[in-house]
N, C-alpha and C positions, 0 to 999 in steps of 0.2 A: 474953068480953068483952075489950076491948082495955084495957090500963093506962092511966092518966091520962096519963102522959109520952107513950106512945106515940099516943094519941089526941089530944094537943096538937100533937104534930109532924104528924101527918096533917091536922089542921085547918089548921094554919099553911101547909102544903103546898097544900092546897085553896084558901086565901084567895090566895095568890101567883098561882094558875094563873087564878082569876077575874081578878086585877088585870091579868094579863098579857092574857086576852081582852078585857077592859075596853079596854085600851090600843089593841088590835088594831081593836075595833070603834069607838072613840070618836075615836082618833088614827091615821088611816092615814098611813104613812111618807110623808114629803114627797119629790117627785121633785127630783133634782138641777137646779141652775139653770145656764142658759147664762152665759158671761161678760157678755154684753151686757146680761142681767137682773140680775147682780149689781152690775155698774155703775150701771145705773138706779136701783136700789135705794139704794145708797150716796149718790147725788146727791140723790135725794128726801129721805132722811133728813137730809141736810147742811142742807137748806133749813128743815127743822121746829125749832120751840122745844124745850125739853127735855121739857115736860110732854106735848106732843102726841106725840113720839118713844115716850115710855115707855107711852102709851096705844095706840099702833099696835101696839106689840109686846107687849101684855097684860102689863105688868111694872109696878114701882113703885119708889120711891126706896129702899125698904127690901128691894128684890129679890123674887123669886118663892118660893113654897114650895117644900119638899122633895118634896112628892108631884108638884108641877106640873113640877119639874126631871127627875124620873124619867120622867113621861110625854112631856116634850119630847126627853129622850135618845132614846127608842124612836122618836120621830118622826122626828128629824133624823139620829140615827145619832151616833157618838162624834166628837168633835173630832180627827180626825186626818186628814192627806194621806197617802193610800196610796202607799206606795213599792214599788218593784219587789221582791219577794222572790225569793229563790234558789231555782231548781227542785231537785228532789231528784236526789241524784247519779246514779240510774238513768235519768231523763229526760235529764240531761246527757249522759250515756254514750250514749243512743239517739240524741240529736241529731247527734253525731259519726259516728255509723254511717249516718245518714241522708246519705248522700253518694254523689253518682252513681259515683264510682269504687269506693268500698267496696261499695255495692250490686250493681256489676257482678261484683266478684271474689267477693261472696258467693254471686251467682247461678252463676258458674263453679265454686265449691266444691261447689255442690248436685248441678250436672249431673255433675261428676267423681266424686261419690260414689255417684250412680245408676248410672253406667256402671263402677262399681267400680274408677276410676283413682285409687287411694288417694295414690300418689306426688305426682300433681297437686295434689289437695286438701291434702296435708300441706305441700308448698311454699308454695302460695298462702295458706294459714292462717297459716303463720309470718309473712309479708307484712303481711297484716291485723292480726294482733295486734301486731306492732311498730308499725304506723303508728296504730292506734286507742289504744293505751295511751300512747305517746309524746304525743299530742296531749291526751288526757284528763288525764294528770298535769301537763303543763305549764300547760294553763289553769286547773287546779285551784290550782296553786301561784301563779300570777299574781292569782287571786283573792283567796285567803288575804292576801297583801300588800297588797291594796287595802283589805281589811277592817280591817286593823289602822290604818288613818286615819280611821276613824269618830269625830267629833267628838262629845263629851257636850253634851246640851242640858238646859236647864231644864225641870221636868215639871211644875211646880205654879204656881198662882196664887192670889191672894185674891179670893174672890167674897163678896158679900152675899146671904145667903139667911136668910129669916123675920126680917129686919133684924139678922142677926148675922154677924160676919166667919168665914168659913171658908177653911181651907186645902186646896184640891182638886186633883185631877189636872187637866192641861190636857185630857185625852180627855173629861172629865166636864163641860165648859164647854157650855152650850146657849144658843140665843137668848133673849134676855130677861133673861140673867143680868146683875147689877150688878157691875162689877169694879172693884178699886182697883189704881191702877198708882202705884208709886213708883220711884226711881232704880234701875237694874238689872234692873228686870222685862222679860221678853219679854211682848209683847202677845200674849193667847193667841187672839184673833178679831177681826174686824173690828167696831169699837167706834164708837159715836156718843157724843162725850164729853158729860157732865151737869155737870161742874164740872172746872176745872183751875187750878193754881196753878205758872205759870213751867214749864210742861210742855213738854219738849224731847225728841224723839224721833230716832233715827237710823234713816232709810230707806234707808240704802245698798244693802241687799240687792235693794231692788225698783227704785231709781232710779239706783244707781251713785254717787250724789252723797255726798262724805264729810262735808259739814257737816251738823250736825242741824238740824231743824226746829221751829219753836214751834207748839204747838197751843193752841187755847181751844175754849171750848164754845158761843160765840155762833153763830147761824144764818147760813147763807150767803145774802147777798142777791142774788148775781149769778144772772141767769137762764139764762147760757151757761157751761158748764164744759167746757174742751177737754181737760184731763187730769184724771181722777179722784183722782190721786197729790196734786194740790194742794188738796184739800178739808181746810181747815185745823180742822175739828171731827170729822174721821173718823181713827181710829187703824187701821192694817191690822195683821193677822194676821203674826206674825213679825218684825215691827220690834221694837226694844228702848228701853227708856226711859233718855236720858242723864241728865236731872236733873229735878225737879220733882215734882208730885203730881197726881192726878187720879181722877176716877170716870167709869166710862163703861158703857154699855149694849150689850149683844151684839146685833148685827144677824144676822151671819152665822156659821157655824162650818165647820170642815172643808173639804170640796171645795167647798162654796158660798161659801167666803171669797175676797177677791181673790186671795190666796197660792194658794189651791187651784184658781182659775180658770186660772192660770198653769200649775200642774203638770199640768192636764188635757191641755194642749198637748202635753207631752212623754210621754203615755201610749201603750202599745200598742208594735207592733213597729217598731224602728228601722231607718230606711231603709237599704239597701245602701250601702255605701261604695264608692269607686272601685276599692279593691283587689279587695273581695269580687266585684264585677261582673267584674273583670279574670280572677280565678281561675275563675269560672263558664264565662265565654266560653272559655278555654283547655281547660277540661275537656270542654266540649261538642263542642268542635273535635276534641279525640282521639278521644272515643268515636263522633264521626260517620265519622271516618277509619276507626276500627276497623270501624263496622258496614258500610262499604263494602268494605275490604281482606279481612276473614275469610271473607265467603260466597265471594269469587271464589277465594280459595286452597283453600277446601274443596271447592269444585266442581272446579277444576283438577285437584287430587290425586284426588278421587274419580273422576272420569272416566278420567284416564291411568294410575292405578295400579290401579283396579279394587276396592281395599280401602276402602269408606265408613267401615268402623268406624275404622279407622286415619286416615283423612282428617279423620273428626269429631275424633279425640284431637288430631291435630296442628292443626286449625282453632282448638281451645279454647286449646292452647299458644300459637299465634299471637296470639289475643285478649289472653292474658296480657301477652305480650310487647310489645304495642303499648300497653298500659295503664301509664299512670304512677302504679303502684300508691302508690309512696313519696310522692307529692306531698303528701299531707296531713302526714305525717311530716316532710318537708323543710321545708315551710311553717312547721310548728310548732317544729322545733329553730331554724330561722333566726331566726324572731320571738322565742323564748324567750331565745335568746343576746342578742339585742338588748335585750330587758327587763331582762336581767340586769345587762348594760352600762348601761343607764340608771338603773338604781336605785342604781349606784355615784356618780352624777352628780345625786342629789336627784331622780329623777323615778321615779314609780310607773307602770307600765303596766298598766292594768285590761283593755281589751281589746288581745289580740295585735296584732290586724290594724292598730291604730293606728300601729304602728312604721313599717310600710312606708307607709302614708298620710302620715306626716311627711317622708319622702323625695319622696313625689309631689306634695307641697303646693307651689302656686304663688302662692296668694293667704293671707295671714295677716291675720285680722280680729281686733282687740283693743281693749278700753277702755284710756284712757290713765291712769287711776287706779291706783296700784299695779304698773302694768306699764312704762308710760314715764315715771311720776313716782313720788315717794318715798310718796306717800299720807300727807303731812303737810305743813300750812301753815307758811311760814316768812315772816317779815319781809324784804321785798325792798330797800325804800329809805324814807325819810321826807323827804317834800319839801315847800318852801314854794310860794307861789301861782306863783312863777316857774319851778317844776320843778326847782329846784337842792336838793340835799341839805342838810337844816337840822336840827341838833340839838335845836332847840327843841320840833320836832314830837314826837319821839319821848320825850323829858321828860314832855311833858304827856299823850300816850297811855299813858305807863306809870302815872302817876298814876292815871288814869282806869281801867285794867284793874286795878291792884292793890287800890283801895279799893272798886271796885264789889262788891255782894255778891249779886248775882243770878247767872243761869247764866254760867258763864266758858266762852265757846265757844272753838273753835280758833284763832280771831284774837287773843282776849285772851292765850291760852297763848303764842302766837307772840311776842306783844310782850313778855311778861314774859321769856321765854327771851332774847329780844334783849337786853333790858335788863341781863339778868343776865350775857351774854357780854360787854358792853361796860360793866360795872360802873355802869350808870346807877341799878340799884335801891340800891346803897350810898350814892349820892349824894342819893337821895329819901327817906332814912329820917326826915328832919326833920319830915315832914308828918303831921297827925292829921285823920282823918275827922271831918267834922261833920254831912253829910245826904247823902241820895242820892235822885235820881229814876230808878226802874228803867227798863229798856228796854221798849216795847213796839211793835207792829207798826203802830200809828197815826202816832206821832211818828217811830218808826225812828232812836231815838238814845236814849242813857243820859248822864246828869251825876251828878257826884259834887261835894261841896262840901268842901274841905279848908282847913286852917290851919296856919300854920308858927308852932309853939310859942304865944305870946301874940300873934302879929302878925297881919297881915291874912289876911281869908278869901278865897278864890276859888274860882270854879265851873270845871269842866274838862267839856266835852260832847264826845261821840265818837259817830259815826254815819254815814249815809247821805249822800253829798256835797250832794244837792241840798237835802234837809230841812235840813241844818247851814248851807248858804249862805243859806236863806231867812230864818234868824233872826240874820244878822251884820250888824253896822253898820259894822265896821272889818275891815282886815286886817292881819297884822303881817309886817314884812319887816325883817331887820336890826336887830332892836330897836326899830323905830319903827312907829308907827301910821298908816294910811291910810283914807280913806273907802271902804267898800265899795260903790262905785257900781254902775251897770249894765255899763260896761267891765269891773270887776274881777270881776263875776258871769260874764260871757261867757267871761273867761280862766279862770276855775274849771271851767265847764262843758266849754270846748275841751279842757283837759288832762285832766280826768276821762274824757272820751270817747277821748282818745288812749290813754290808760293802758288802759281797758277793751278797747279793739280790739287791744291789744297782749297781753291774756291776764291782766291783773292784776286781782286783787279790791282795790276802793279804800275806805278809810274816811276821812272828814274830821275833823278835830281842831280845836275852838274853845274860847275861855276868855273870862271876864270876872272884874273884881274884884266882891266882895259887900261893898257898905257895911253899916256897923253898923245893926243893925234891918231888914235885908233878909231875914234867914235864918228864914223862919217854917217851921212844920210842912209846909206845901204850898209846895214851891219850884218849882212849874211856871212861875210868872211870872217867875221869874230866867233863863230859856231865851229871852232876847230881848237885842238890841243886844250881840251876842257878838262877840268880834274872831277872825276866821279866821285859824288859824295855818299849816294845811297839810294834806297827805296822807299817810296811812299806806299802803303798797302792799304787797299779799301774793300770794302763790303757792304752788302746789303743786309744787316744783321738779322739774326732770327727773333722773331717775337718772344718775349719771356713766357707767355700763355701758350705757345704753341707746343713745347714739348710735354707739358702736362696734359694738353688736349690730345695729342697724339697716343699718348699712353691711355687715355680713356677710351680713345676710338678702337684701340686694339683690345682693350678691357670687355668692349660690346661687341666684339668679333666682326670689326670692320678694318679691311686692309686698305691702306693709303698708298696710292701710286701718284707719283708727281708727272704730270705733262707740261712741258714747257718749250718756249720758243728760245731760251737761253742755252748756253753751252753746258755741257754734262760734268765738267769739274767743278763750276760754281755750284751747279745744283747737288752734286754729291756732297759738297762741303755742308751746304745747308742742311741737307737731310739727315747727316751725321749728326749735326748740333742739336736737331729737334727730335732725335730718337728714332727715325724712321729705318726700319731694318731693310738694307738695300740687298734684294737678289740678283739683280741684274740691271744693266743699263742697254737702252736701244735708241739709235738715232734715226732721225728723219730719213735720211739718204738710205739707210738699210731697210728701213720700211718700205720704200719704193721697190725696193727689189724683192720683196716677199710676196706671194700669193696669199689669199684669204686664209687658206689650210695651213701655211708655214707660219703666217702671223698668229694663228689660233695656238700653236706650239710653243710661240715665245711669250705672249702678253701676260699668262698666268704667273710666270716666275720672273717678270721684269717688273722692276719698281720704278725705275726713272727712265722716262722718254724725253729726250732733249732734242733742240733745234727741230721743232716741229712745224709744220704747216696746219691750217685749219682742218684740211682734208685728212691728215694723220691724226689729228685728235679724234676726227669722227669715226675714222676706221677703228681706232684702238677702242673707243666707248662700244660702237656696235659689235666689234669682235667679242668683247668681255661679255655682254649681253646674251650673244648667241651661245656662249658656252654654259648659260644657266644663271649668270650672276645678276644680282640687281644692282645697278651702277648708279652712284651720284656723280655729277660732274659741276664743279664750282668755275665759273669764268665771267669776266665782265667786258671783254672786248667783242668786235665784230669777228675776229679770227676765233672767237669760242662757240659762236652762235650754232654752227652746224652740230657740235658736239653736245651743246646744251638740249638741243631740240630731240635728238634720237635716245638721251639718257632717260632712265627711269625717274631720276630726282635732277631736275635742272636748277642750279642755284646760282644766282648772280647777286651784284651789290647795288645799293642806291645810287652811287657815281658811276655806274656801268653805262654803256651805250645802250640806246633804246632798244636795237635789235636784240642785243643780248638779253636784255629785261623781258623783251616779249617772249622769247624763246623759253625763258626760265619759268618754272613752277613756284619757285621760293625766292623772296628778295631779302637780303640782309641788310640791316640798316647799320650793323657793326660787323666788319670782316673779322670776325674772331671764330675759331674752330671750336671753341667752348659753346658758342651757340649753335653749332652743329650738332654738337655732343646733347644739348637740351632737345635739340629737334628729334634726334634719334630716340630717345627716351620717351617723347611726347608720341612720335610715330608709332611706337611699339604699344603704346598705353592705348591708343586709339585702336590698333589692330586687336588687342586683346578683348576690348569692350565690343568690336564688331563680330568676332569670332564666337563670344559668348552667345550673341543673339541668333548666329547661324547654327550653332550647335543645340540651342535651346530649341529655335523653331524647328529644325530638321528632325531632332529626335522624338519632339513632342508629336509632331506631324505625323512621324511614320508610326509612333505606337497608335494613334488615334485610328489611323488607317487600319491597322490589324484589328484594332477593337471593333471598328464598324463593320469590316468584313466579317468578323466571327459572328457578332451579334446578328448580322443580317441572314446568316444561315440558320439559326434556330429560333430567331423571335418572329412571331407572326405579324409585328408591326415595326415601323422604323425605331432603331434604338434612340435617335434623337431627331427633332423636327428641324427642316431647313433653317427657320428663324432661329430656332435655339443655337444651331451650330453657328451661324453667322455672329450672334451676340457674343457667344462664347468667343469667337475668333478676335471679335473687335475688342472685348474686355482683356483678352490676354495680349493682344498687339500694343494696346495702350499702356499696359504694365511694363511692356519692354522699353519705352520711349525714356525710362529714367537709367538704362543700362549705360548710356555714355557716361554718366556722371558717377560710374561706379569705380571702385578702388581697384588696383592691380597688383597682384604678387610681384615682390621685386625680382625673383627668379626668373618670372617671365619676360622681363625686358634685359634680360643679362646677355641675349645673342640675338641675331637677325630673325624675323618671323616673316614668312610668306605664305600665301595662299597655297594650301594642299588638299584639292577637292576630294582626293583619295581618303585622306584622313577624316574629313567631314563626314563622308560616306561610311566609313568604318566605324565612326563614332555614333552615327546614326543607328547603325544596325546592332550595336552593343547595348546603347541605352534606351533606345525607342520601345523594344518589346518590354521592357520592365514595366512600363506604365500599362501596357496592357493586361498583365499578370493582375494588377489591382483593379483595372477595370472590370475585368471577369469577377473578380472577387465582390465588386460591387453589384454586377449583375446578379450573382448568386444572393447576396443579401437582400437585394430588392425584391427578387422572385419568391425565394423560400422562407425569407423573414416577414417581408411586408406585402406579400401576395400581389406583387405589382403586375404579374402576368396579365391578369384581370383589369388591371388598371394601366394603361400605357402611358398616360399623362404622369402618374407617380414615378414610373419607372424613367421617363426621360427627364423629369425635373431633378431625381437623384442622381442620375449619371452626368447632367449638366453641371451640378454644385460639385461632384467628386473630380470631374474633369478639369474643371476651372480651377480648383483649389489646388490640384496635384501639379498640373504643369505650370501654374504661376509659383508653387513652392520650391519646384525643382531647379527654378533660376539659382537658388541658394546654394545647390550642391554643384552644378554644372559650372558656376562661375569661377572656381578655384580648385585646385587639385587637393586642398587641405580639408579638414572637417568643418563644415558649416556650423556656426554657432558656437564653436569650441575654438578651434585655432585660427579661424577667420569670420569676418562680418562684411557684409554688403555695405555700402555707403549708406548714408542716413535716408537719401532721396529714393533709392531703390528699394531699401528696406520698407519704407513707409508707402511707396507705390503698388509694391506687391501686396502688403497687408491690406491696403485700401481697396484694391480691385476684388479681393476675396471677400471683404465685407459688402461690397457693391453688389457683387454676384449673389450672395446670400440674401441681402436685402431686397434683391429684385424678385425673388421668389415670392416674398411677403408684402410686395409694394402694390400699389393700385393698377400698375402696368403689367402685373404678373398674367392676367388673362390675355393680354395682347400677344404675349409669347407663349402662351398655353402651359404657364406653370401652375402648380398647386402646392399648398403647404407640405411639408415634410414631417414625418412622425418624430417625436422627442428622441426615441431611442436611435434614430438615424445618426443624430450629432456625435455622440460617443464613439459609435462605430466608425463614423468617419475620422474621427481623431486616430483612432486605432490603425485604420488603413492608411493613414498618411505617416504616422511613425514608422510604420513597416516600410512602406514606399522610400522614404527618406533613407532607412539604413540599408536596405537592400541596393538601392541605387549608389550609395557610398561604397559598399563593397564591390560591386561589378566596376565602378569607377577606378577603385584602386587596382582591380586586376587588370583593367585595361591600360592603365599608367605604366605599371611594370612592364607589360608586353609591348606598348607601343610609344610609350612617353606621353607627354601632355603637350604636344605641339599645336 
């Protein structure tokens, strides 16, 4: 028999299994909801009273039971928004290998091993290892850097269960839970408020609005709700409590929350960027070219020489020679160097491809808050009814802001800061608070009563302009009182509209004396017959650096577009202040009415997009991309994540939400547009060095194939042995690893650059055949001067040296549109590397390993003739390059 303890353990295990089976039987898992269903639920619950809400969610004021919570946790799943997990290192390594170029080289290695051509397989194997390992380690380093930026998040909340408060993990919150909210809390799920006391939430991660919003538990009476984020009794998952206290019941959790519905739109495979598309197009261009040329070379040599096995090996070698096998490594080295350079300028590059996309970017989309502005509200002016600065207005505003005890919002903080700067606070210490009427959203104002010592009492009221104007009987100007008649009221409204159109937030200030006996507990009756004092104007001011940065972006050919959840008047004011040229304004509600084709007609000539939802931002970015633009997008909230994901260059900031940072390829440690300007220049420098390698490799390979094909037609032997082609290709590829360290002409980074495969092909057809001219000249010299027709090894050695020297030297001509060694010099690393490879190639001919590659010493006369050939080659290539630039440019 089992012991009591063992039996107890088995019984408990059995009970748990039965409970799990009961959960599966009675509580099938709930299917995920669509975004439309989630919004519909929130709107429907906002219209119900508190008791009906609880009834519909099978909950109570004292919360649900612990057992019910377990059942619902099984049904609805944990309260988490799934984020992209990093794949295992083996999978990441495998993805690097699944590259057309690498797969092609691996296939050639396999064929070489089958045919026992071990030299070929060894040389190609070295190329593959260098390329793959470089890319793997560089990408791994970039990822580790970005991981260090992960922010800490609050992981617990206060829940009511079985009528008792409990502190539980956010992931264990379920629909029907009653949650207590206090200042500093993160809202753990979508809630319908049951009760609230001066609750203010910061919803900036969803809306982009800096100012907190007040929430209350009253049902929404309006039948039509345009924006679900405007529901006053709904609190959204991921927002945080600025001040106040509340209780709410959970409607949705995890992926079914409004926050979660936005994260769904960024799940899955990220669309290919302009850079990735360009690399793929070039890769397939070269593979296609190789698939045409290699069979021709194989057949020609097979038929003419009769040795099909030797022709096959030669064809394999030619295939390797045509393959830009170092392209992945060159790309990775270039991009990694750019990432290291950017990290020194407070930019972390998560996805290496984003560096080049920076350079190609011609449209930059950004919110205004925190990027163009300081993301803080300041007092701009204090104006009387005539629109002139009046000290009296800020005196009264300070008294109201200082003595009110409710939520002190950003406007109050700005008033107090302004008062301290002007020592107004020191001059108003004589007052003592008597009473207060707090702010609410019906009256849209707040009043305080103060007294000076034992002197008279007076009321100061501050709030929305129209509401304040409606309770005024007089207005004050230069210390005198005048009747607040219709004419005065119209003047106030006109000035308010003018200030609003200029982008200012406006608050009105009024006052009145309180006679003895008037000050009762309820002072609401005192908010009448007030004296209108004037206006306080506020603004989130533009950054001093923004205007200069906008000018630089325009100089570099990048058009700025502002995408914001804020209103259009504030946005226009900021845009003008920072020098953005406004072509047009489009609102979110107007975008909803536009089909994709109609939106395409609008976006190109629109600068400001205001009152946007996350989906609006995504549509705008996708539309701009569809029109052939390379689009960068800067965002830091969950509302920005869909647009970040579909953009070519997704940019977020260190203090952005995790989903925004996951969606972005670039993380800014300093939210300054000048950092972006540096990124653009770095991206264009990276692209310049990548395109150098592409041009060099493509034109060199094309020229070599013309030479190989021509030589195969008239030579009774192979123009170069397979092993010699491979070592030639390996040495040339190694010389190109210094290309990422090269200098770049200033005029090349003056405008956006992007992949143009047609340009690469055209350049290849212009420059490539030049090398063939001098290859044929070398053939002539080897045959008629050195009688190499009877000495194939001598011929092959001579062409090996000339081919390696010419294609390595040509780097210096192709790297710039200027005259090499006269108007421009390559960087020291590239100069040293190319010279070293030529020396190694020559030394190899005389080394102990010469026999391994079938090399023989060359006649002394060969070297001055080689120098003559190289000088002619450089000169003719420069002439043809200039003709090409005049005709097609140097893109």
